C-alpha positions in Angstrom: -27.4 27.7 32.3 -29.5 28.4 29.2 -33.1 27.8 29.1 -32.7 24.8 26.8 -29.9 23.3 28.9 -31.9 23.6 32.1 -35.1 22.2 30.5 -36.1 18.7 31.5 -38.1 16.3 29.5 -41.5 15.4 31.1 -41.4 11.9 32.7 -37.5 11.9 33.1 -36.2 10.3 36.3 -35.7 13.6 38.0 -39.0 15.0 36.9 -41.3 12.8 39.2 -43.5 12.1 36.1 -45.3 8.9 35.3 -42.2 6.9 34.2 -40.5 7.5 37.5 -43.4 5.9 39.3 -43.6 2.9 36.9 -40.0 1.7 37.1 -39.8 1.1 40.9 -43.2 -0.6 40.8 -42.2 -2.9 38.0 -39.0 -3.8 39.9 -40.9 -4.6 43.0 -43.4 -6.8 41.0 -40.5 -8.7 39.5 -38.9 -9.2 42.9 -42.1 -10.5 44.3 -42.5 -12.9 41.4 -38.9 -14.1 41.9 -39.4 -14.6 45.7 -42.7 -16.4 45.0 -41.0 -18.8 42.5 -38.3 -19.6 45.0 -40.8 -20.3 47.7 -42.9 -22.5 45.4 -39.9 -24.5 44.4 -38.8 -25.1 48.0 -42.4 -26.0 49.0 -42.7 -28.5 46.2 -39.3 -30.0 46.9 -40.0 -30.5 50.6 -43.5 -31.9 49.9 -42.0 -34.3 47.4 -39.5 -35.6 49.9 -42.1 -36.1 52.6 -44.5 -37.7 50.0 -41.7 -40.1 48.9 -41.2 -41.1 52.5 -44.8 -41.8 53.0 -45.0 -43.9 49.9 -42.6 -46.5 51.3 -43.3 -47.7 54.8 -39.7 -48.8 55.6 -38.4 -45.5 54.2 -40.9 -43.6 56.2 -39.9 -45.4 59.4 -36.2 -44.7 58.7 -37.1 -41.0 57.9 -38.9 -40.6 61.2 -36.2 -42.3 63.3 -33.4 -40.2 61.8 -35.2 -36.8 61.9 -37.5 -37.3 64.9 -40.4 -36.4 62.6 -44.0 -37.1 63.7 -43.2 -38.0 67.3 -40.9 -41.0 66.7 -40.2 -42.9 70.0 -36.9 -44.1 71.3 -35.7 -47.7 71.4 -33.7 -48.7 74.4 -32.1 -52.0 75.7 -32.6 -51.6 79.4 -35.3 -50.5 81.9 -35.4 -47.1 83.7 -33.5 -46.9 87.0 -35.3 -43.8 88.2 -39.0 -43.7 89.1 -40.9 -40.6 90.2 -44.2 -40.4 92.1 -45.7 -38.3 89.3 -47.9 -40.2 87.0 -48.6 -39.7 83.2 -51.7 -40.9 81.3 -50.9 -43.0 78.3 -53.6 -43.8 75.7 -53.4 -46.3 72.9 -54.6 -46.0 69.3 -54.7 -48.6 66.5 -55.2 -48.3 62.7 -54.8 -50.5 59.6 -54.4 -49.4 56.0 -57.1 -50.1 53.5 -55.0 -52.9 51.9 -54.8 -55.0 55.1 -57.8 -57.1 56.2 -56.9 -57.2 59.8 -58.8 -56.4 63.0 -56.3 -54.5 65.2 -56.9 -52.9 68.6 -55.3 -52.2 72.0 -56.3 -54.6 74.8 -56.4 -51.6 77.1 -57.3 -48.1 76.0 -55.3 -46.2 78.6 -53.1 -46.7 81.7 -51.4 -44.3 84.2 -47.9 -45.4 85.0 -45.4 -43.4 87.1 -42.7 -41.5 85.2 -39.8 -44.0 84.8 -41.9 -47.0 85.6 -41.5 -49.9 83.1 -44.9 -51.3 82.1 -46.2 -53.9 79.6 -49.4 -53.5 77.5 -50.7 -55.5 74.6 -52.3 -55.0 71.2 -54.4 -57.7 69.5 -54.6 -58.5 65.8 -56.7 -60.9 63.8 -56.2 -61.8 60.2 -59.7 -61.8 58.5 -58.4 -62.7 55.1 -58.4 -66.3 53.7 -54.6 -66.5 53.4 -51.5 -65.8 55.4 -50.6 -62.1 55.5 -47.4 -60.3 56.7 -47.8 -56.7 58.1 -45.4 -54.0 59.3 -46.3 -51.4 61.8 -45.5 -47.7 61.8 -45.7 -45.9 65.1 -45.7 -42.4 66.6 -46.4 -40.5 69.8 -48.4 -37.4 70.3 -47.7 -34.7 71.4 -44.7 -34.9 69.1 -42.4 -33.3 71.8 -43.0 -36.4 74.0 -41.6 -38.8 71.4 -38.0 -38.3 72.6 -39.1 -39.3 76.2 -41.1 -42.4 75.2 -38.8 -45.4 75.5 -39.6 -48.8 74.1 -37.8 -51.9 75.4 -39.8 -54.4 73.5 -42.3 -53.9 70.6 -43.9 -55.9 67.8 -43.1 -52.9 65.6 -39.4 -53.8 65.6 -40.1 -56.7 63.2 -42.7 -57.7 60.7 -45.7 -59.8 61.9 -47.1 -62.7 59.9 -50.6 -64.0 60.7 -52.1 -67.1 59.3 -55.7 -67.0 57.8 -58.0 -66.5 60.8 -55.2 -66.3 63.3 -55.4 -64.0 66.4 -52.2 -62.8 68.1 -51.5 -60.8 71.3 -48.6 -58.5 70.7 -46.8 -57.0 73.8 -45.2 -53.6 74.1 -42.8 -52.9 77.0 -42.0 -49.2 77.6 -41.4 -46.4 80.1 -41.7 -42.6 80.0 -38.4 -40.9 80.8 -38.7 -38.9 84.1 -37.0 -36.0 82.4 -40.3 -35.3 80.7 -41.5 -33.7 83.9 -38.7 -31.0 83.9 -37.9 -30.4 80.3 -39.2 -26.9 79.2 -40.9 -28.2 76.1 -42.7 -31.2 77.8 -43.3 -30.3 81.5 -46.9 -29.2 80.7 -47.8 -32.6 79.1 -50.2 -34.8 81.1 -51.4 -37.2 78.5 -49.4 -39.1 75.8 -51.0 -41.1 72.9 -49.1 -44.1 71.4 -50.4 -44.9 67.9 -49.8 -47.7 65.5 -50.8 -48.2 61.9 -50.3 -51.6 60.2 -49.6 -51.8 56.5 -49.1 -54.9 54.3 -45.5 -55.8 54.0 -43.8 -54.8 50.7 -41.7 -57.9 50.7 -43.2 -60.4 48.3 -42.2 -64.1 48.5 -39.9 -65.0 45.6 -41.4 -67.8 43.5 -39.4 -71.0 43.3 -38.0 -71.6 39.8 -39.8 -74.4 38.0 -37.8 -77.6 37.5 -37.4 -78.7 33.9 -39.7 -81.5 32.7 -37.6 -84.7 32.8 -39.6 -86.4 30.0 -39.3 -83.4 27.8 -35.5 -83.3 28.4 -35.2 -87.0 27.6 -37.2 -86.6 24.5 -34.7 -84.1 23.1 -31.9 -86.6 23.5 -33.6 -89.2 21.3 
């Protein structure tokens, strides 16, 4: 090999010069930017889906029931047939949205039923506005893992609630906590469950009755 043939240009890939160090660094930077863009897109997409669900109360309720998101409880048609001696503390929480002029609270703040025992508690709501208002309730259980074991037999949240101006209404909830909560790996440590409701104004607006034509005006056109 001649001297010219064996000579390498400074900075060539096999030389270990400055260019050899820049190219891998640029590639890594581009890869990081690409990964960051993908992550940002996924985050925005997921956030948009959750945000859209929150924007509509009925859609949010359906979203929670289908996915189990946010500690959604279970609806059942019959009482539990198995009751344990072990008790669980259940506390109750009540909230209203800013657009609903209601007083809403649990009659009892907490109870301690046995696991599997069917119990009834009540919430109380008063319409403080000068006109009739229809509301709909969104519910959840915390810790979220307990939602699958919290079974509702009867609840005002299954339908919309209409209160006349100044009216107060007692609204019962009949439920039991599945005894399997005591043995399931993800829930056996739970000693307290919180059942929470938030009332929102109903999105269903009453349809106005179409105005009847003015009989005199109709007769006048015939003259």
